[in-house]
N, C-alpha and C positions, 0 to 999 in steps of 0.2 A: 386869220392868217398870221398875224403878228404874234399872237400867243402861242400858236402851234410851232412857229419858228423858234421862239424862245424855249419852249418846252423841249424840243429835240436837241437844241444846243446844250441845255442843262443836262440831259440824259447822256449825251455823248461825253460831256466833261465828267460825269459821274462814272461812266465806264472807264474812261482814261485814267482818272485818279485811282480807281480800284485796281487797274493794271499796274500802276506805279507801285502801290503798296505790295501787291503780289510779287512783283519783281524784287522788291527789297526784302521780302520774307525769304525768298530763295537765295539771294546773294549775301544778305547779312545775317538773317536768322539761322537758316540751315547752313549757309555758307558753302563755297566751292561747287556751286551748281550752275555757274555761268555757262557751261558747255551744253546745258540742256536746251533742246529746241524751244520749249515753252518760254524760257528766259529770253532767248534770242528773238523770238516772235514778239514778246511784250516790249522788248527794247526798241524794236522797229516801229511799233505802233503808237505807244501812248504820247510821246513828246511831239511828234509831228501833228497830232490832233490838237494838242494844247496850243502850239504855235500858230496853227492854221486858224483856230477859233479866236486867238488873241489878235491876229492880223485882221480878221473879220470884224471884230468889235472896235478895233482902233480906228478903222476907216469910218468917217462920218462926212456927210455931204449936205450942204444946204444951198439951194438955188445954183446948182451946177458948180459950186466952189467947195473944195475939200477943206474941212475944218481941221485946224491943228490940235493935236492932243494936248491935254493939260499936263505938262511935264512935272510940275510940282506935286500934283495929285498922284501921279504915277510913281514919282520918287518915294513919297510916303507910303504908297501901297506895296512897292516892291523892294526898294533898297533898304529902308529903315528896318523892316522885319528880317531881311537878308542878313544885316549886320548883327542884330540883336539875337535872333534865334540861332543862327549858325555859331555864334560865340558861346551861347549857352549849351549848345550840343557838344562843342569841344570840351567844355568843362564837365559835362555829364558823361561823355563817352567812356572814360576809364571805369566808370561804375556800372556801365550797361551790361557788361559781360559779353558784348558782341564782338565779332571778328569782322573788321571792315577792310575791304580791299583798297581803301583810300588812305591817304596820309592824314590821320585824325589828330592834327595839332594845329595851333594857330598859324604856323608857317605854311603848313599844307593847306589850310583854309584859303589863304590869299595867294599863295604862289602856285597852287595846283589848279589845273584847268577845270577840275570837277568840283572844286569848292566844297568837298565833303558832302556832296549831294545837293548842295544849295545853289548850284550854278544857274538853275532855270530863271529865277527872279532877276539875277544880274543880267543874263543874256537877253531876256525879254525887254528889260529897260533899255539896254543898248540898242536893240532893234527899233524900239519906239523912238529913241533919240535920232537914229539915222533916218527913220521915216519922217520925223518932225522936220529935220533939216531939208530933206528932199521935197516935202510938201511946201515948206516955207519958200524955197526958191521957185518952185513951179507956180505958186500963187502970185509971186511978184511978177513973173514973166506972163502970168495968166495963160498958162498952157499945161493942162493936167498930164499930158503925155511926157513932159519933161520929168515929172516925178518918177515915172517908171524907168526912164532912161538913166536918171541919177542913181536910182536904187540898183539897177543892173550894174552900173559902173562901180558903185561902192562894193557890191558883192564881188565883182571881178578883182578889184584892188585888194580887198581883204584876203581873198582866196590866194592871190599871188604872194602876198606878205607872209601868210601862213606856210606856203610851200618853200619860200626862199629863205626866210629868217627863222632862227630858232631863238627867239628873244624872250626874256622873262616877262616882258610887258604883255606879250601875246597870251602867256599863261595867266597873268594877273587879271586880265580882262576876259579870259575864256574866248578869245577871238575865234579859235577853231570851231567851237560850238555855235558861235554866232553865225559863222559862214555855213555851217551844216544846215541850220534851220531858217536861214534867210530867205531862200526861195519859197518855202511853204508858208512863211509869214506873209510875204507879198502876195502869194496866191490867195490867201484868206482875204486880204484887203481888196483884191480884184474881184473875188467871189461876191463880196458885199456890193461893190460898185455895179456889177453886172449879175444881180440876183437871179433874174429870170433865166438868163443863159446858164448860170451855174445849176439852177434847179432842173432845167431841161437836160443838161449833161449828166447829172447824177441819177436821173430817173430813166435815162435812155437804156433800153435792154442791150443793144448792140455795144454801146460804150461800156456798159457794165460787164458784159462778157469779155471784152477786150482788156479791161482793167484787171479782171480776175487772172487772165493769162499772164499779163505783164507783171502783176503783183506776185504771182507764184514764182515766176522765173527769177525776179529780182530779190525776193525774200530768200529763195534757195541759194542764190549767189552770195547774199550777205551772210547767211548762216554757214555755208560750206564753200567758201571762195576758193579753197585749195583744190577743189575738184575741177575747176575751170582752167582753161589755158592761161598762162601767166600774162600775156599781152592784154587781157581783158582788164587787168588792174588799172590800165590807163583811163578806163572809162568808169572808174568807181564813183565819181561825183554824179555822172549821168544816171548810173544805176540807182544811186541813193535817191535822187530827185524823183525818178520814175516809180520807185518803190513807195515813197511817201505820198505821191499823188494818187497812185492806184489804191493804196489803203484808205485814203481819205474819201475817194469816190465810192468805194465799196461800203465803208461805214455809213456814209450819208444816204446811200441808196437803200440800205437795210434799216436804219434806225428812224429816219424821218417818216416813212409810211407807217411804221409801227407806232410811233408817237402820235401821229395824226389820228390813227384808228382808236388808240387808247383814249386820248383826250377829247375825242368826239363823243365818247360815252359819258354817262353821268358819273360813274365811279371808275377811274382808271385803276388798273391792277396794282396790287401792293408792290410788286417788284419795280414797276416803272416810277411809282411815287418815291420809292426809296432811292432809286438812281437819280432822280431829279433833285431830291434833297442833298445827296452826296455831291452832285455837280455844283450846286449853289455854294457848298462849303469847300470846294476843291482846293482853293488856296490855303485856307486854314489847315486842311488835312495834310497838304504837301509840307507845310511849314512845321507841323507838330508831330506827324506820325512816327518819326524816327525815335522819339522818346518812348514810344510804346512797343517798339520791336523788342524781342527777347531771344535769347539763345535757344536754338532748336537743333543743336549739332547732333543729338542722338538720332535724328531722322536722316542724317546724311548717308550713312552706309545702307540703310534699307532702300533709300531712293536710288542709290547707285546700283544696288543689287537688282532693282526692277528696271535697270537699263535707262534710268532717267526718263521713264515713260511719261508721256503727255498726261494721261488720265490721272495717275497718282499725284503727280506734281500740281496739277490744276486743283484737285480736290483739297490738298493740304494748304496750298498757298491761298486759295479762295476763302476757305473757312477762317484761316488765321487773319487774313486781310479784313474780313467783315468784323471780327472782333476788335481789331486794332482801330478801324475806322469809327466804330461805334464809341469806343472810349475817347477817341480824338475829338469827335463832334461834341461829346459831353463836356470835355474840358474846354473846348472852344466856346461853348455857350457860357460857361462860368467866366472865362476871361473876358468875354464880350460885355459883361456887366460894368467893367472898368474902362472908361474911355481911353485912358493912357495906356494900359496894358493891351487894350484891343488894337491900338495903333502900332505899338512896339512889337507885339508878338504875332499879330494876325493881318496887319496891313489894312485894317478897317478904319476908314476915315469918319 
């Protein structure tokens, strides 16, 4: 059972990082395709999956006591490569031939909320830090439910700060994105604590049907919000959370049984083994794949002429992403031979 659980988490991470690269092919390689439904769908799906899985594996419990994460190990895994690789990307970007929608300078790297695409590792570390503080306090009080209360209070406080203040510190720390993915990170930790309940929820047919309905409505709202009454913008945070949760339930409902069926066989299919491999290398792919993106602007007009259709976009972005990921994994294995570069560029301890 444990192996099956690890297998399906790896496969889901593999799918998520594949979507990340596909999205960047559209937005940076071909460029100006952020209005395409495929890009909007990818944007709503991949990062909630990563934050959910990160929350799931951050949670550890022994003898009914929550174990504090190792902050120094996570700092080396997330922040050191964030600083090193993002700095290298800023130096390389002028020679890449790419058009980026972000401010691709050192000033933009640290003062812009998106960190030139490297915001994920920073935000994840900040969430782990908040989690560490909440768990530390709840352990001293010896009440695990205090941790959840503190996490909700932290979320509320940060959300208010983002809405009230327009401070450069908020951008430096990407607080807006921390707030956006904080609920799904905590949901991941709760899903690990209550594994059986989470498994029952994700495999329940009625709940699955309901999540498809909720997910469809919230995704449509996120992609085409201008078609809805203006007063609904007040509930944007709620719609975002419902959208993230729905997509997570749908993905786990579909992927977990598939993985269990495949890995129960002697020889799992080629595609699932490749997705598992990609999932295990997801952090390295995230950190390095920008360097393998290349200009595909000649495809922009044909894609527009096809009405930004889902099928042509998915074929082009998927095939290109597979090539980029293959190259990235190859370079990652070369870098892994050096312990120093492996730490600095891949976050491997």
